[in-house]
N, C-alpha and C positions, 0 to 999 in steps of 0.2 A: 504492499501499500505504500502511496505517495501523496502527502498533504499537499503539496506543491502543484503536482499533477490534476487534483481534483478541484483545488481552488484554482485553478488555470482555466478549467473547462467552465465551471460556475461564473468565473469572472468574463470569459470571453462571453459568452450569453447575455450577461448581467450589461457588458459593455455595448453591446448591439442593443439591447432594449433602453439603457439609457440614452444613447444617442439619438434613439428615436422618439425617444421622450421627450429630447429636447426640441426636436423638430417639431414634435407637437404642441410644445408649449411656447414655440415661438410661432406658430400658426394661431393659436388661441390668444396671445399677447397680438398679435397683428389685427386679428379679427375681433375681439372683444375689448382690448386693452384693459384696464384696471378701473372698472365701474359697476354699478349695481346688478347687472347680468352675471359678470364674472364673477363677485363675489357669491351670488346664490349658486353657480354651477359648482364653484369651489368647495364651497360648504355642503352641497349635494354630492360630490364625487369624495371628500373627504370624511364623510361621515361613516359609510359602508366598507370605505375603504380601509378606515383606522380598526373598524369590528372586524374584516378580514383580517389584518395583520394583527389583532389583537386575541381574536378568539380562532381562525381556522389557521392560519401561519404560524403566531406565537405562543399560546396556551397550548394548543392542541398539539403542533408540533413538537413542543419541549417536553409534552409528556408521552405522546404517542410513540417518537422515533424509539427513545431506550427502552419501553415495555416491547415493542414489536421486534427490536433487535435481541432483546432476552428470551422472547419465545422461538424466535430464530434458530439462536444458537442452543438451546435448553431441547425444544419439541420440534425442531423442521419446520420446512417452509410451509407444508399444509395446514398445520396448526396455527402458524403467525398470519397466514392468509385469512383463516377464517376470523381469527379473532379481527382482522382488518375491517371485515365484511360488518360483523356486527356492530363495530365502532363507527363506520360509513352511516350504519341505518341508525344511530343512535344522533350523531351529529348533523346529518342533513334534515333528520326529523327536527330535531330543537329548532334547526336555524330557519326552517321554512315558518314555523311557527311564530318565531322571533320578528323575523322580517313583515308577516302579513299584521302581528300587533303593532310593529312599528311603522307601516304603512297605514294602517286607519288611524292612528293616533298621534300621527305627523304634525295637526295643527297645534296641537298642544305641546308636542316634544322641542318643536321650533323655538318655543320663545326660552326653552331652557337651553339648548344646542347653540343657540343665537340671540343671547337677549338683547343685545343692539338692534335687532332687525327690528322694525317698528310694526305691531299687529296691523293686518290690512295694508302695509305697505309693501312698494315693490320689491323691495329685497325679501321680504317674508314670504310673500306669497308664489314668486317665482323659487324660494329655496323648496318651501312645502311640495310643487309640483315637482321639481327637477329630483328631489330625496325619493319620491315616491315611485320613480320611473329606475332609479340607480339601485334601489336598495336589494332586490334579486339578485345582483351581482354577488353579493354575500353567500347565499346558499351554494350558489355554482362554484365560487371560490372555496367552499369548504369541500367540495370535490376534489378540487386540485391538490389542496394542502394535503389529503390523507394519502391519494394516491401519488402525488409525488413524495412523501414521507416513504412510502413503500419502495419506491425505487431508489430513493436516496439511500436506505437500509442497505440495498444491495450493491451500492457504488456506483448507479446510474442517474448521475446528475444532469445528464444535457436536457431532458425532457422536461424538468422542471424549471431549468435554468433559462430555458427559450420560450416557455409559455408565455410570460408578460410583453415578448416582443409582438403577440397578437393583438394584444389590446392595443399598442401604440400603432401599430398598422392601421387597424379600424377606426380608429380615433382620427388619425391623419386623413382618412378616405373621407371622413364625414367631413373635415375642415375644410380639404379641396373641394370639396362639393359647396362647402358655404361661399368658398370667393368666388365661384361661378354663379350662386343664387343668393344674394345678399339680402333679399326680402324674407329668406327663413329666419325663424327663432334658434340663433345658434345654440343658444342652453338646451332648448328640447331635443334638438337633432343629437348633440354631445351625450346628453342623458341617454338617450335610447341607443349610442354606439357603446356606452361603458356597458349596459345591462347584456349587449350582443357579443361583446367581448368576452364577458363572464362565462356564456356559453358555450364559446369557441374554445375557449381554454380547455376547459371539461371535456370536452368531446377531446380534444387533442391529447389530453392525459389518459382518458381509455383507452385512444389508439396504441397510445405509447405502451402501456400494460400489457395490451394485446397481445403486441410486437416482442416484449419481453417476457412472454408467459405467465404474467401475474396479475392475473386478472383476479378483482374484487367485486363482487357482483355485492349489489345494498340487498341485506337480510332484514329479516323482521328481527330485530334486536333481542337477545336476553339478555338481563341483567344478571350476568355471570361475575364471579369474584373478579376475572381480567378485567370485563368491565368497569367494575366499582374502581378498579383500584386506578384507570385512567382517570375516572373522576376526580376521583383523591389528587391525582397530580395536576389535574389540570385546573379545577376550577382556582387553587392559589394563585396559579401560572398566568392566570387572566391579566394580575398586575404584574407580576415579575417578569414574564416575556414581553410586555408590550409598555414599559415604562416612557419610553419615547414617544408611542403612539399618543397616549394617553396626553401625555404633554403636549404634542402638536395640538391634539383637540382643544385640550388648557387652551392655548394661545389664539387657537379660531374661536372659540366662543368669547374672549377678554376681547380680543380684535375687533369682534363685533361691535364694542361698545365707542370704536373710536371712528374717525372719518371714514368716509367711503373710500374704496381702494384698498384700505391696510391690510384685510384680509388677501388680496390679489397680492399685497407686496411681500407679505410673509410666504404666500404658497410659491412664488417666483424664484425667492432667496431661497427657500426649501427646496426648492427641483435641482438648483445646484450643486448645494452642498452632500444631496441624496447621491450623486451621480460617485464620487469617490466611496461614500458610504455604503453602495450598493455595490459596487466593482471591488472593494476590498472587505469590508466589516461585515455586509451580510454573506459575501461568498466564502469568507475564512469560517462564520459560523454555522454555514449550512453543511462544508465540508467537515468540519471539527467534530459536531454533535455525534453522528452515526461513528465516527472512527473510536471516539473516546469511549462510547458506548458498548462498543464490540470488545475495546482493548482493556476496558474495565472488567468486564464479565470474566477474563482469564485470571484474575485476582491477583494481576503483576501492575501495582501502580508505576513503575518506573516508565514504561512505553508511554503511558497516558501523560505524566510529568513533562518528558521529552516532546510530544506532540504539542502539548500547551505550548511549551516555550518558543517552540519552531512558530508557533501560530503568531504569537505578541511578536517575536522578530519579524515574520514576513509582514504581518500589518502595519507595523511601526513603519517601515523601509520604505511605501507607499503613500501611508497617510499624512506622516508628521510633514515632508515637502507639499502635499496637496493641500495642508493646512495653511503655511506658509505661504503659498500663492493664492491662494483665496483672499487671504488677508490684504496680501500687500495689492494684488490687481484684480481687485474684486469690481471696481467700477467698470475698466475695460471690458472684465467678462458679461456683465449685466448688459453694458451699451452693445456690444456685438451680438448676443443673444435676444434680447426681447425690444430693445429701440426700434421700433419698427411701426407704421401705422397709427393706431390707437395708443399705443405704448410711447409717451414722449419722453425729452430727457428728465423733468421734474420726477414720474414714477421712476424711472432708470436711476435717480440718485437715492431715493428713499429705499429702493430694493437694494442697490450696494450696500447702504447702510446696515440694514438687516442681514446680509450674506455675510458682512463682518463678523457679528455676533455670533451667527450660529456656526460660523468657520472655526471659531476659537473652541468650540467644544467637540468639533469632529474625531480627535482622537478618544476622547472619553465615548462617544457614540460607539466606534469600533471597536474599544476594548472591552466595551458591555456586550459586544455580541461575541466577544472572545471569551471571557471570562465565564459569561453564563453556562454554557454548556459544561462547565466543569461541574455545576450543580446538578443540571438537568440530567446528564450521563449516569449521574449517581442517583435519580430518581428522586432528588430533591428539589422542589418547586417552592417549598415554604420561605426557605431562607431569601431568595430572591425576592417574593414578594414583601418581605417585610422592608427592604432594602429599598424595594419599589416604592410603598408607600411614602415611605420618610422622603424620596426624594420628589415624589409626586405634589407632596403637601408643600415642600419648599419650593416647587416650580410656581405653584399657584401664588404663594405669599410672596415671591420676589417679581414676578410677574405683575402683582397689584401694585407693590412696593414701590417698582421702576415705571410705572404706566405712565403717571404724570409728568415725570422729568423726561423720559426716552419714548413715551408714544410705541407703537409698533415694534422698535428697536432695544426697548425693555423686553419685550416677550421674547425675543430671540435671545438675549441675553441670559434670562432667568431660566430658558431650557438648557443652554449651554453649562451651566452655572450648575443646576440640579443633574446634569449629566455627568459631571466629573463627579459630584459625590457617589452617584450610584455606582460608576465603575470604581472608585477607589473603596467603597465599603465591600464591593465583591470581591477584589483583590484582599483585602486584610482581611477578609472571614474564610477564603480559601487558606492564606497563609494559616491561620491560627489554627485550622483545623487538620492542617498537616496534608493538604490535598495539593498543594502547588507550592513550588519555590522555585526561582529562577535562578538560573546557573551563570556562570562566570562570561560565557560566550553571550550572552542576552544582554548583559550588562556592558560589555566592550561595543556590541554592536549598536546598542541604544544611543550610547553617548557618541559614536561616530555618526550616526542618523541625525541627530539634534543639530551636531557641527555642522552636517554637509546641509542641513536646512537651513540656517541661520546664515550659511554663505549664500545659497542660493537666493534667499530674502532678500540680502542686501544686494545683490547685483540687481535683482529685478528694481527694489529701489532706486538704485543709481542708474538705471537705463529709461525709468518713467520718464524724467522731462523730455529725453529725446523723442520717443516716442510718441510724446500728447500731441504735436500739430496732426499727426496722423488717425489717432484716435479719435480726434474732433472732425474727421474728416468724412468723405462718404464712406459708404457701406464697405465696398472693396478696401479702402485703405485701411478701415479699421479692424477690417478681418486679417489682412496683411499685418498688419502691427501686433494685433492679439496673437497670431502663430508665431510672430519672434519671439514674443515674448515668453510664450509657454514652451516651444521648443528650445529656445535660448536657455531658459531658468533649465528645462530638464536637464540640458547637456553640462550646465554648472553642476547642477546636483550630482549627475551619474560621476563626473570625474571627481568631484568633491568626498563624495561617498565611497570611491577605490580608496581617496587619500588618506582619509579617516578610518578606513577599518569597517565602515559599516555595510560593505557588501566586499565579496571576494571574487576574481575569475574565476577560481573554482568552483563556488556556488555555481556560476552561471552555464560554465560547463556542464556540471551535474544535471543542472535543468535540462538544457538540451539534450542530453544524453537519454533524460529519460523520456521526453517528447518523443524521440526517435522512437525508443522502445514499443510507446505506447501505440 
């Protein structure tokens, strides 16, 4: 087994998905800008998406994959797939009823989910209508999460990683259609696109499982001891596995109290920093959980500790320079990506401010994805939930304290600070329990990574005044200047990383040998 190989697989597909996601968001910004329709759609998109990450992909995956891996090792493939079938029946049935209830009572619930939207006002009525259309996406994604978990347990990461690409392709198609039919309601069409994308992803995962001979038919569930154990692990994990998503939702709720467009500014900034988070943090966490689960089943914690150390090292090698770059060149990034059509310079400036605040917490978001599997693989979802609750309360308090002085930027900063609290607490608790200890190689490499990232940040800062005239020119000039900053910064970081020992040529050769062997 090769962690690097599996992370590379997940990262590759995630990068394609996130690049398409940027294309999607660029088109959204151009078509809708930052106004009442975009605010309403982003609320409608974020609510079921948050529940998807929290329930279907977050708490469920954190509980299901270790249990499925245990049944696979101890009782064999047939018994594990039978367990998965019953779990799928419970999950889809519950989320179907949950979705129906939410859709019926959405006018009431929206007053709590977006309290700043005036009842019977435009943003409120649109958000209710759009959310009712998008909510079935949650049930479809539950199927995707379970089938993807089954495939991941067999180290088949491609299908699950590629599934989100369908969402972006469908929404891009809707947006291109809107550019030729400007009289249509953009929010309604995109909402229907979200619902259709959920169904498409579920069908794709069913086909992928059939191809791998891992069929998981929905069965009328029986409340067996195995299912009972799944729910015991899953319920506390609703918070522990999804603190970041809850914090983002809290930010959306609080942002609804601010001026029109604030939700959109936070959404666009969130989309930018989600690129490295998805490519690095989510990819590492996805590959790490089944590996740790199966390593710990052998009773030898040594390989698991080594795997966790290399996961931290690998994630920081890419996360820290990404953080430095997002902070230093936030304005050029936002300008090139979103400053088109209805999205003007003022919106670009306020979005860049939020991006800097979000980016300051990027290493913490990634480390949380790395450390959490250390608990989940041991079937411990209670510890992360306690830490998660503290982090969530901290986020709410800080958001409210910073709201008056920093507006929407305060919300982003509060999210970052609570993420650091979450990651630090997870690390400390893993160490106190003897489940993790950093080795000397990790210390050396991380110090080298920090030094190389600072050198790159200084170089970008020095070059910014030179590129400023081009960054204020036409779109082609801005794209060229941004590419120069990104690739130039990357070259400086690569050379510095080798100089400071953050990475070695031998590691690169080893990665290439693994890829050829694969």
